[in-house]
PyMOL CGO cylinders between C-alpha atoms (Angstrom):
from pymol import cmd
from pymol.cgo import CYLINDER

trace = [
    CYLINDER, 3.78, -21.65, 38.94, 2.43, -18.13, 39.30, 0.3, 1, 1, 1, 1, 1, 1,
    CYLINDER, 2.43, -18.13, 39.30, -1.30, -17.58, 39.60, 0.3, 1, 1, 1, 1, 1, 1,
    CYLINDER, -1.30, -17.58, 39.60, -2.79, -16.31, 36.33, 0.3, 1, 1, 1, 1, 1, 1,
    CYLINDER, -2.79, -16.31, 36.33, -3.41, -12.81, 37.70, 0.3, 1, 1, 1, 1, 1, 1,
    CYLINDER, -3.41, -12.81, 37.70, 0.31, -12.35, 38.43, 0.3, 1, 1, 1, 1, 1, 1,
    CYLINDER, 0.31, -12.35, 38.43, 1.51, -13.27, 34.94, 0.3, 1, 1, 1, 1, 1, 1,
    CYLINDER, 1.51, -13.27, 34.94, 2.57, -10.39, 32.73, 0.3, 1, 1, 1, 1, 1, 1,
    CYLINDER, 2.57, -10.39, 32.73, -0.03, -9.71, 30.02, 0.3, 1, 1, 1, 1, 1, 1,
    CYLINDER, -0.03, -9.71, 30.02, 0.71, -11.15, 26.60, 0.3, 1, 1, 1, 1, 1, 1,
    CYLINDER, 0.71, -11.15, 26.60, 1.33, -8.44, 24.06, 0.3, 1, 1, 1, 1, 1, 1,
    CYLINDER, 1.33, -8.44, 24.06, 0.10, -9.14, 20.56, 0.3, 1, 1, 1, 1, 1, 1,
    CYLINDER, 0.10, -9.14, 20.56, 2.16, -7.35, 17.92, 0.3, 1, 1, 1, 1, 1, 1,
    CYLINDER, 2.16, -7.35, 17.92, -0.65, -7.42, 15.36, 0.3, 1, 1, 1, 1, 1, 1,
    CYLINDER, -0.65, -7.42, 15.36, -3.11, -5.85, 17.81, 0.3, 1, 1, 1, 1, 1, 1,
    CYLINDER, -3.11, -5.85, 17.81, -0.54, -3.18, 18.68, 0.3, 1, 1, 1, 1, 1, 1,
    CYLINDER, -0.54, -3.18, 18.68, 0.07, -2.52, 14.97, 0.3, 1, 1, 1, 1, 1, 1,
    CYLINDER, 0.07, -2.52, 14.97, -3.67, -2.30, 14.24, 0.3, 1, 1, 1, 1, 1, 1,
    CYLINDER, -3.67, -2.30, 14.24, -4.00, 0.21, 17.10, 0.3, 1, 1, 1, 1, 1, 1,
    CYLINDER, -4.00, 0.21, 17.10, -1.24, 2.39, 15.62, 0.3, 1, 1, 1, 1, 1, 1,
    CYLINDER, -1.24, 2.39, 15.62, 1.22, 1.51, 18.38, 0.3, 1, 1, 1, 1, 1, 1,
    CYLINDER, 1.22, 1.51, 18.38, 4.03, 0.90, 15.92, 0.3, 1, 1, 1, 1, 1, 1,
    CYLINDER, 4.03, 0.90, 15.92, 7.01, 1.21, 18.26, 0.3, 1, 1, 1, 1, 1, 1,
    CYLINDER, 7.01, 1.21, 18.26, 5.44, -1.24, 20.70, 0.3, 1, 1, 1, 1, 1, 1,
    CYLINDER, 5.44, -1.24, 20.70, 4.61, -3.68, 17.88, 0.3, 1, 1, 1, 1, 1, 1,
    CYLINDER, 4.61, -3.68, 17.88, 8.21, -3.49, 16.66, 0.3, 1, 1, 1, 1, 1, 1,
    CYLINDER, 8.21, -3.49, 16.66, 9.51, -4.23, 20.17, 0.3, 1, 1, 1, 1, 1, 1,
    CYLINDER, 9.51, -4.23, 20.17, 7.24, -7.28, 20.51, 0.3, 1, 1, 1, 1, 1, 1,
    CYLINDER, 7.24, -7.28, 20.51, 8.36, -8.56, 17.10, 0.3, 1, 1, 1, 1, 1, 1,
    CYLINDER, 8.36, -8.56, 17.10, 12.00, -8.08, 18.08, 0.3, 1, 1, 1, 1, 1, 1,
    CYLINDER, 12.00, -8.08, 18.08, 11.37, -10.19, 21.20, 0.3, 1, 1, 1, 1, 1, 1,
    CYLINDER, 11.37, -10.19, 21.20, 9.64, -12.89, 19.14, 0.3, 1, 1, 1, 1, 1, 1,
    CYLINDER, 9.64, -12.89, 19.14, 12.47, -12.99, 16.61, 0.3, 1, 1, 1, 1, 1, 1,
    CYLINDER, 12.47, -12.99, 16.61, 15.03, -13.18, 19.41, 0.3, 1, 1, 1, 1, 1, 1,
    CYLINDER, 15.03, -13.18, 19.41, 13.20, -16.27, 20.67, 0.3, 1, 1, 1, 1, 1, 1,
    CYLINDER, 13.20, -16.27, 20.67, 12.53, -17.74, 17.23, 0.3, 1, 1, 1, 1, 1, 1,
    CYLINDER, 12.53, -17.74, 17.23, 14.46, -16.16, 14.31, 0.3, 1, 1, 1, 1, 1, 1,
    CYLINDER, 14.46, -16.16, 14.31, 12.33, -18.07, 11.77, 0.3, 1, 1, 1, 1, 1, 1,
    CYLINDER, 12.33, -18.07, 11.77, 8.94, -16.67, 12.88, 0.3, 1, 1, 1, 1, 1, 1,
    CYLINDER, 8.94, -16.67, 12.88, 7.58, -15.27, 9.63, 0.3, 1, 1, 1, 1, 1, 1,
    CYLINDER, 7.58, -15.27, 9.63, 4.62, -13.46, 11.18, 0.3, 1, 1, 1, 1, 1, 1,
    CYLINDER, 4.62, -13.46, 11.18, 7.01, -11.49, 13.39, 0.3, 1, 1, 1, 1, 1, 1,
    CYLINDER, 7.01, -11.49, 13.39, 8.93, -10.33, 10.30, 0.3, 1, 1, 1, 1, 1, 1,
    CYLINDER, 8.93, -10.33, 10.30, 5.70, -9.40, 8.54, 0.3, 1, 1, 1, 1, 1, 1,
    CYLINDER, 5.70, -9.40, 8.54, 4.14, -7.40, 11.38, 0.3, 1, 1, 1, 1, 1, 1,
    CYLINDER, 4.14, -7.40, 11.38, 7.49, -5.77, 12.10, 0.3, 1, 1, 1, 1, 1, 1,
    CYLINDER, 7.49, -5.77, 12.10, 7.74, -4.61, 8.48, 0.3, 1, 1, 1, 1, 1, 1,
    CYLINDER, 7.74, -4.61, 8.48, 4.20, -3.25, 8.56, 0.3, 1, 1, 1, 1, 1, 1,
    CYLINDER, 4.20, -3.25, 8.56, 4.92, -1.40, 11.81, 0.3, 1, 1, 1, 1, 1, 1,
    CYLINDER, 4.92, -1.40, 11.81, 8.23, -0.04, 10.52, 0.3, 1, 1, 1, 1, 1, 1,
    CYLINDER, 8.23, -0.04, 10.52, 6.48, 1.29, 7.41, 0.3, 1, 1, 1, 1, 1, 1,
    CYLINDER, 6.48, 1.29, 7.41, 3.70, 2.73, 9.58, 0.3, 1, 1, 1, 1, 1, 1,
    CYLINDER, 3.70, 2.73, 9.58, 6.39, 4.40, 11.69, 0.3, 1, 1, 1, 1, 1, 1,
    CYLINDER, 6.39, 4.40, 11.69, 8.11, 5.73, 8.54, 0.3, 1, 1, 1, 1, 1, 1,
    CYLINDER, 8.11, 5.73, 8.54, 11.27, 3.73, 9.22, 0.3, 1, 1, 1, 1, 1, 1,
    CYLINDER, 11.27, 3.73, 9.22, 11.69, 2.73, 5.60, 0.3, 1, 1, 1, 1, 1, 1,
    CYLINDER, 11.69, 2.73, 5.60, 15.38, 1.78, 5.65, 0.3, 1, 1, 1, 1, 1, 1,
    CYLINDER, 15.38, 1.78, 5.65, 14.74, -0.56, 8.58, 0.3, 1, 1, 1, 1, 1, 1,
    CYLINDER, 14.74, -0.56, 8.58, 11.63, -1.95, 6.87, 0.3, 1, 1, 1, 1, 1, 1,
    CYLINDER, 11.63, -1.95, 6.87, 13.65, -2.72, 3.75, 0.3, 1, 1, 1, 1, 1, 1,
    CYLINDER, 13.65, -2.72, 3.75, 16.30, -4.52, 5.82, 0.3, 1, 1, 1, 1, 1, 1,
    CYLINDER, 16.30, -4.52, 5.82, 13.81, -6.52, 7.87, 0.3, 1, 1, 1, 1, 1, 1,
    CYLINDER, 13.81, -6.52, 7.87, 11.83, -7.51, 4.77, 0.3, 1, 1, 1, 1, 1, 1,
    CYLINDER, 11.83, -7.51, 4.77, 15.06, -8.73, 3.17, 0.3, 1, 1, 1, 1, 1, 1,
    CYLINDER, 15.06, -8.73, 3.17, 15.97, -10.59, 6.38, 0.3, 1, 1, 1, 1, 1, 1,
    CYLINDER, 15.97, -10.59, 6.38, 12.55, -12.23, 6.41, 0.3, 1, 1, 1, 1, 1, 1,
    CYLINDER, 12.55, -12.23, 6.41, 12.80, -13.17, 2.74, 0.3, 1, 1, 1, 1, 1, 1,
    CYLINDER, 12.80, -13.17, 2.74, 16.11, -14.90, 3.45, 0.3, 1, 1, 1, 1, 1, 1,
    CYLINDER, 16.11, -14.90, 3.45, 14.21, -17.23, 5.79, 0.3, 1, 1, 1, 1, 1, 1,
    CYLINDER, 14.21, -17.23, 5.79, 10.88, -17.29, 3.90, 0.3, 1, 1, 1, 1, 1, 1,
    CYLINDER, 10.88, -17.29, 3.90, 11.64, -16.41, 0.25, 0.3, 1, 1, 1, 1, 1, 1,
    CYLINDER, 11.64, -16.41, 0.25, 8.07, -16.93, -1.00, 0.3, 1, 1, 1, 1, 1, 1,
    CYLINDER, 8.07, -16.93, -1.00, 6.12, -14.99, 1.61, 0.3, 1, 1, 1, 1, 1, 1,
    CYLINDER, 6.12, -14.99, 1.61, 4.21, -12.44, -0.46, 0.3, 1, 1, 1, 1, 1, 1,
    CYLINDER, 4.21, -12.44, -0.46, 3.46, -10.24, 2.55, 0.3, 1, 1, 1, 1, 1, 1,
    CYLINDER, 3.46, -10.24, 2.55, 7.20, -9.65, 2.86, 0.3, 1, 1, 1, 1, 1, 1,
    CYLINDER, 7.20, -9.65, 2.86, 7.49, -9.04, -0.89, 0.3, 1, 1, 1, 1, 1, 1,
    CYLINDER, 7.49, -9.04, -0.89, 4.78, -6.39, -0.69, 0.3, 1, 1, 1, 1, 1, 1,
    CYLINDER, 4.78, -6.39, -0.69, 6.40, -4.80, 2.37, 0.3, 1, 1, 1, 1, 1, 1,
    CYLINDER, 6.40, -4.80, 2.37, 9.74, -4.67, 0.58, 0.3, 1, 1, 1, 1, 1, 1,
    CYLINDER, 9.74, -4.67, 0.58, 8.04, -3.03, -2.40, 0.3, 1, 1, 1, 1, 1, 1,
    CYLINDER, 8.04, -3.03, -2.40, 6.48, -0.38, -0.16, 0.3, 1, 1, 1, 1, 1, 1,
    CYLINDER, 6.48, -0.38, -0.16, 9.79, 0.31, 1.57, 0.3, 1, 1, 1, 1, 1, 1,
    CYLINDER, 9.79, 0.31, 1.57, 11.46, 0.75, -1.81, 0.3, 1, 1, 1, 1, 1, 1,
    CYLINDER, 11.46, 0.75, -1.81, 8.60, 3.03, -2.92, 0.3, 1, 1, 1, 1, 1, 1,
    CYLINDER, 8.60, 3.03, -2.92, 9.02, 5.35, 0.05, 0.3, 1, 1, 1, 1, 1, 1,
    CYLINDER, 9.02, 5.35, 0.05, 12.80, 5.34, -0.37, 0.3, 1, 1, 1, 1, 1, 1,
    CYLINDER, 12.80, 5.34, -0.37, 12.38, 6.49, -3.99, 0.3, 1, 1, 1, 1, 1, 1,
    CYLINDER, 12.38, 6.49, -3.99, 13.83, 3.29, -5.41, 0.3, 1, 1, 1, 1, 1, 1,
    CYLINDER, 13.83, 3.29, -5.41, 11.27, 3.21, -8.19, 0.3, 1, 1, 1, 1, 1, 1,
    CYLINDER, 11.27, 3.21, -8.19, 12.63, 0.37, -10.33, 0.3, 1, 1, 1, 1, 1, 1,
    CYLINDER, 12.63, 0.37, -10.33, 13.16, -1.93, -7.36, 0.3, 1, 1, 1, 1, 1, 1,
    CYLINDER, 13.16, -1.93, -7.36, 9.70, -1.05, -6.01, 0.3, 1, 1, 1, 1, 1, 1,
    CYLINDER, 9.70, -1.05, -6.01, 8.04, -1.80, -9.34, 0.3, 1, 1, 1, 1, 1, 1,
    CYLINDER, 8.04, -1.80, -9.34, 9.83, -5.16, -9.61, 0.3, 1, 1, 1, 1, 1, 1,
    CYLINDER, 9.83, -5.16, -9.61, 8.58, -6.21, -6.18, 0.3, 1, 1, 1, 1, 1, 1,
    CYLINDER, 8.58, -6.21, -6.18, 5.03, -4.94, -6.75, 0.3, 1, 1, 1, 1, 1, 1,
    CYLINDER, 5.03, -4.94, -6.75, 4.92, -6.85, -10.06, 0.3, 1, 1, 1, 1, 1, 1,
    CYLINDER, 4.92, -6.85, -10.06, 6.19, -9.97, -8.30, 0.3, 1, 1, 1, 1, 1, 1,
    CYLINDER, 6.19, -9.97, -8.30, 3.50, -9.51, -5.67, 0.3, 1, 1, 1, 1, 1, 1,
    CYLINDER, 3.50, -9.51, -5.67, 0.52, -8.98, -8.00, 0.3, 1, 1, 1, 1, 1, 1,
    CYLINDER, 0.52, -8.98, -8.00, 1.68, -11.82, -10.25, 0.3, 1, 1, 1, 1, 1, 1,
    CYLINDER, 1.68, -11.82, -10.25, 1.57, -14.30, -7.39, 0.3, 1, 1, 1, 1, 1, 1,
    CYLINDER, 1.57, -14.30, -7.39, -1.06, -13.16, -4.92, 0.3, 1, 1, 1, 1, 1, 1,
    CYLINDER, -1.06, -13.16, -4.92, -4.67, -14.35, -5.22, 0.3, 1, 1, 1, 1, 1, 1,
    CYLINDER, -4.67, -14.35, -5.22, -6.89, -11.73, -6.87, 0.3, 1, 1, 1, 1, 1, 1,
    CYLINDER, -6.89, -11.73, -6.87, -9.14, -11.54, -3.80, 0.3, 1, 1, 1, 1, 1, 1,
    CYLINDER, -9.14, -11.54, -3.80, -6.27, -10.61, -1.48, 0.3, 1, 1, 1, 1, 1, 1,
    CYLINDER, -6.27, -10.61, -1.48, -7.04, -7.44, 0.45, 0.3, 1, 1, 1, 1, 1, 1,
    CYLINDER, -7.04, -7.44, 0.45, -3.69, -5.76, -0.29, 0.3, 1, 1, 1, 1, 1, 1,
    CYLINDER, -3.69, -5.76, -0.29, -3.71, -6.28, -4.07, 0.3, 1, 1, 1, 1, 1, 1,
    CYLINDER, -3.71, -6.28, -4.07, -5.67, -3.06, -4.61, 0.3, 1, 1, 1, 1, 1, 1,
    CYLINDER, -5.67, -3.06, -4.61, -3.07, -1.12, -2.63, 0.3, 1, 1, 1, 1, 1, 1,
    CYLINDER, -3.07, -1.12, -2.63, -0.27, -2.70, -4.65, 0.3, 1, 1, 1, 1, 1, 1,
    CYLINDER, -0.27, -2.70, -4.65, -1.94, -1.57, -7.88, 0.3, 1, 1, 1, 1, 1, 1,
    CYLINDER, -1.94, -1.57, -7.88, -2.32, 1.91, -6.41, 0.3, 1, 1, 1, 1, 1, 1,
    CYLINDER, -2.32, 1.91, -6.41, 1.38, 2.08, -5.57, 0.3, 1, 1, 1, 1, 1, 1,
    CYLINDER, 1.38, 2.08, -5.57, 2.24, 0.85, -9.05, 0.3, 1, 1, 1, 1, 1, 1,
    CYLINDER, 2.24, 0.85, -9.05, 0.15, 3.65, -10.54, 0.3, 1, 1, 1, 1, 1, 1,
    CYLINDER, 0.15, 3.65, -10.54, 2.02, 6.20, -8.44, 0.3, 1, 1, 1, 1, 1, 1,
    CYLINDER, 2.02, 6.20, -8.44, 5.30, 4.79, -9.72, 0.3, 1, 1, 1, 1, 1, 1,
    CYLINDER, 5.30, 4.79, -9.72, 4.06, 5.18, -13.29, 0.3, 1, 1, 1, 1, 1, 1,
    CYLINDER, 4.06, 5.18, -13.29, 3.00, 8.76, -12.52, 0.3, 1, 1, 1, 1, 1, 1,
    CYLINDER, 3.00, 8.76, -12.52, 6.53, 9.47, -11.28, 0.3, 1, 1, 1, 1, 1, 1,
    CYLINDER, 6.53, 9.47, -11.28, 7.76, 8.28, -14.68, 0.3, 1, 1, 1, 1, 1, 1,
    CYLINDER, 7.76, 8.28, -14.68, 5.15, 10.27, -16.63, 0.3, 1, 1, 1, 1, 1, 1,
    CYLINDER, 5.15, 10.27, -16.63, 3.63, 7.05, -18.00, 0.3, 1, 1, 1, 1, 1, 1,
    CYLINDER, 3.63, 7.05, -18.00, 0.00, 8.05, -17.64, 0.3, 1, 1, 1, 1, 1, 1,
    CYLINDER, 0.00, 8.05, -17.64, -1.54, 5.28, -19.76, 0.3, 1, 1, 1, 1, 1, 1,
    CYLINDER, -1.54, 5.28, -19.76, 0.19, 2.68, -17.57, 0.3, 1, 1, 1, 1, 1, 1,
    CYLINDER, 0.19, 2.68, -17.57, -0.92, 4.56, -14.47, 0.3, 1, 1, 1, 1, 1, 1,
    CYLINDER, -0.92, 4.56, -14.47, -4.49, 4.48, -15.83, 0.3, 1, 1, 1, 1, 1, 1,
    CYLINDER, -4.49, 4.48, -15.83, -4.34, 0.70, -16.17, 0.3, 1, 1, 1, 1, 1, 1,
    CYLINDER, -4.34, 0.70, -16.17, -2.99, 0.22, -12.63, 0.3, 1, 1, 1, 1, 1, 1,
    CYLINDER, -2.99, 0.22, -12.63, -5.43, 2.67, -11.07, 0.3, 1, 1, 1, 1, 1, 1,
    CYLINDER, -5.43, 2.67, -11.07, -8.32, 1.10, -12.97, 0.3, 1, 1, 1, 1, 1, 1,
    CYLINDER, -8.32, 1.10, -12.97, -7.37, -2.22, -11.39, 0.3, 1, 1, 1, 1, 1, 1,
    CYLINDER, -7.37, -2.22, -11.39, -7.07, -0.56, -7.97, 0.3, 1, 1, 1, 1, 1, 1,
    CYLINDER, -7.07, -0.56, -7.97, -10.55, 0.99, -8.10, 0.3, 1, 1, 1, 1, 1, 1,
    CYLINDER, -10.55, 0.99, -8.10, -12.04, -2.19, -9.50, 0.3, 1, 1, 1, 1, 1, 1,
    CYLINDER, -12.04, -2.19, -9.50, -10.76, -3.96, -6.39, 0.3, 1, 1, 1, 1, 1, 1,
    CYLINDER, -10.76, -3.96, -6.39, -11.70, -1.10, -4.04, 0.3, 1, 1, 1, 1, 1, 1,
    CYLINDER, -11.70, -1.10, -4.04, -14.50, 0.88, -5.70, 0.3, 1, 1, 1, 1, 1, 1,
    CYLINDER, -14.50, 0.88, -5.70, -15.22, 3.07, -2.68, 0.3, 1, 1, 1, 1, 1, 1,
    CYLINDER, -15.22, 3.07, -2.68, -11.74, 4.65, -2.58, 0.3, 1, 1, 1, 1, 1, 1,
    CYLINDER, -11.74, 4.65, -2.58, -12.81, 8.17, -3.51, 0.3, 1, 1, 1, 1, 1, 1,
    CYLINDER, -12.81, 8.17, -3.51, -9.30, 9.64, -3.57, 0.3, 1, 1, 1, 1, 1, 1,
    CYLINDER, -9.30, 9.64, -3.57, -8.16, 6.89, -5.92, 0.3, 1, 1, 1, 1, 1, 1,
    CYLINDER, -8.16, 6.89, -5.92, -10.94, 7.90, -8.33, 0.3, 1, 1, 1, 1, 1, 1,
    CYLINDER, -10.94, 7.90, -8.33, -9.59, 11.47, -8.21, 0.3, 1, 1, 1, 1, 1, 1,
    CYLINDER, -9.59, 11.47, -8.21, -6.13, 10.17, -9.01, 0.3, 1, 1, 1, 1, 1, 1,
    CYLINDER, -6.13, 10.17, -9.01, -7.58, 8.15, -11.90, 0.3, 1, 1, 1, 1, 1, 1,
    CYLINDER, -7.58, 8.15, -11.90, -9.23, 11.30, -13.21, 0.3, 1, 1, 1, 1, 1, 1,
    CYLINDER, -9.23, 11.30, -13.21, -5.89, 13.09, -12.95, 0.3, 1, 1, 1, 1, 1, 1,
    CYLINDER, -5.89, 13.09, -12.95, -3.92, 10.48, -14.91, 0.3, 1, 1, 1, 1, 1, 1,
    CYLINDER, -3.92, 10.48, -14.91, -6.60, 10.29, -17.59, 0.3, 1, 1, 1, 1, 1, 1,
    CYLINDER, -6.60, 10.29, -17.59, -6.58, 14.06, -17.83, 0.3, 1, 1, 1, 1, 1, 1,
    CYLINDER, -6.58, 14.06, -17.83, -2.78, 14.10, -18.14, 0.3, 1, 1, 1, 1, 1, 1,
    CYLINDER, -2.78, 14.10, -18.14, -3.03, 11.50, -20.91, 0.3, 1, 1, 1, 1, 1, 1,
    CYLINDER, -3.03, 11.50, -20.91, -5.56, 13.69, -22.76, 0.3, 1, 1, 1, 1, 1, 1,
    CYLINDER, -5.56, 13.69, -22.76, -8.47, 11.28, -22.19, 0.3, 1, 1, 1, 1, 1, 1,
    CYLINDER, -8.47, 11.28, -22.19, -10.88, 13.97, -21.02, 0.3, 1, 1, 1, 1, 1, 1,
    CYLINDER, -10.88, 13.97, -21.02, -14.16, 12.05, -21.32, 0.3, 1, 1, 1, 1, 1, 1,
    CYLINDER, -14.16, 12.05, -21.32, -12.76, 9.19, -19.23, 0.3, 1, 1, 1, 1, 1, 1,
    CYLINDER, -12.76, 9.19, -19.23, -11.21, 11.67, -16.80, 0.3, 1, 1, 1, 1, 1, 1,
    CYLINDER, -11.21, 11.67, -16.80, -14.61, 13.28, -16.26, 0.3, 1, 1, 1, 1, 1, 1,
    CYLINDER, -14.61, 13.28, -16.26, -16.13, 9.86, -15.58, 0.3, 1, 1, 1, 1, 1, 1,
    CYLINDER, -16.13, 9.86, -15.58, -13.54, 9.22, -12.87, 0.3, 1, 1, 1, 1, 1, 1,
    CYLINDER, -13.54, 9.22, -12.87, -14.00, 12.66, -11.30, 0.3, 1, 1, 1, 1, 1, 1,
    CYLINDER, -14.00, 12.66, -11.30, -17.79, 12.16, -11.40, 0.3, 1, 1, 1, 1, 1, 1,
    CYLINDER, -17.79, 12.16, -11.40, -17.43, 8.87, -9.53, 0.3, 1, 1, 1, 1, 1, 1,
    CYLINDER, -17.43, 8.87, -9.53, -15.22, 10.50, -6.91, 0.3, 1, 1, 1, 1, 1, 1,
    CYLINDER, -15.22, 10.50, -6.91, -17.82, 13.24, -6.37, 0.3, 1, 1, 1, 1, 1, 1,
    CYLINDER, -17.82, 13.24, -6.37, -20.61, 10.64, -6.23, 0.3, 1, 1, 1, 1, 1, 1,
    CYLINDER, -20.61, 10.64, -6.23, -18.67, 8.87, -3.46, 0.3, 1, 1, 1, 1, 1, 1,
    CYLINDER, -18.67, 8.87, -3.46, -17.75, 12.07, -1.65, 0.3, 1, 1, 1, 1, 1, 1,
    CYLINDER, -17.75, 12.07, -1.65, -19.59, 15.24, -2.73, 0.3, 1, 1, 1, 1, 1, 1,
    CYLINDER, -19.59, 15.24, -2.73, -17.22, 17.40, -0.64, 0.3, 1, 1, 1, 1, 1, 1,
    CYLINDER, -17.22, 17.40, -0.64, -14.00, 16.18, -2.26, 0.3, 1, 1, 1, 1, 1, 1,
    CYLINDER, -14.00, 16.18, -2.26, -12.56, 19.45, -3.54, 0.3, 1, 1, 1, 1, 1, 1,
    CYLINDER, -12.56, 19.45, -3.54, -9.92, 17.93, -5.85, 0.3, 1, 1, 1, 1, 1, 1,
    CYLINDER, -9.92, 17.93, -5.85, -12.65, 15.98, -7.64, 0.3, 1, 1, 1, 1, 1, 1,
    CYLINDER, -12.65, 15.98, -7.64, -14.90, 19.04, -7.96, 0.3, 1, 1, 1, 1, 1, 1,
    CYLINDER, -14.90, 19.04, -7.96, -12.06, 21.15, -9.36, 0.3, 1, 1, 1, 1, 1, 1,
    CYLINDER, -12.06, 21.15, -9.36, -11.10, 18.30, -11.72, 0.3, 1, 1, 1, 1, 1, 1,
    CYLINDER, -11.10, 18.30, -11.72, -14.68, 18.05, -12.97, 0.3, 1, 1, 1, 1, 1, 1,
    CYLINDER, -14.68, 18.05, -12.97, -14.76, 21.76, -13.76, 0.3, 1, 1, 1, 1, 1, 1,
    CYLINDER, -14.76, 21.76, -13.76, -11.35, 21.74, -15.44, 0.3, 1, 1, 1, 1, 1, 1,
    CYLINDER, -11.35, 21.74, -15.44, -12.12, 18.73, -17.63, 0.3, 1, 1, 1, 1, 1, 1,
    CYLINDER, -12.12, 18.73, -17.63, -15.66, 19.89, -18.44, 0.3, 1, 1, 1, 1, 1, 1,
    CYLINDER, -15.66, 19.89, -18.44, -14.26, 23.15, -19.80, 0.3, 1, 1, 1, 1, 1, 1,
    CYLINDER, -14.26, 23.15, -19.80, -11.96, 21.17, -22.11, 0.3, 1, 1, 1, 1, 1, 1,
    CYLINDER, -11.96, 21.17, -22.11, -14.87, 19.12, -23.43, 0.3, 1, 1, 1, 1, 1, 1,
    CYLINDER, -14.87, 19.12, -23.43, -16.97, 22.16, -24.42, 0.3, 1, 1, 1, 1, 1, 1,
]
cmd.load_cgo(trace, "trace")
C-alpha cells in the first residue's frame, strides 16, 4: 500500500463544477460512470457541467441516459429541461419544466430558476400573462433577483398592466439603484400612466 502522501488526490466533480471547472468536472464524471454506470450523482453533475460549458446537445443526451437508469430523478429532469431550452426546443422544455415543478418540493433551491425558465418560454410565445404568473412565482421564491424583477416589469408592460409593471420596476430599482433597464422601464411606464 502506498503512503497517503503518494496517492493521487481525489477529484470531486461537484467541487470542480462549483469552481467553474466544467471540463474537469465532466472528465471526473465520465470516469465515475465508467466505473459505475448507475451512479446518479455523476449523471447529474455531468449534466450541470455540460450546461455550464454550453454543450447542450451532450447535456440532453446525458440527461436522457441518466433518466434511463433513474427515471424519477428530478435533478435530471430539470437538466433535460434546461438543455431543451437552450436548444430552442420550447415545447419539450416546457413539458420537462412542468414535470419538475409539479414534483419537486416547494422549498427546493432550483424551483425558482425553473419558474424563470418557464417565463422565458412563455415570452418566446408572446404569452405575457402566463409569463407574469411564472415570473411572479420565481421572484416569490427568490425575491432578491433584481434582474428577474426587471423581466417581470417587462412582461407586465407588454401585457398592458402598467401599474403592476411599475411596481416590478420599482422593486428592481430598490434592490439595485444602478440597474439601467429598471430605471428606463420606470420612466417608460410612468409616462404611460400620466
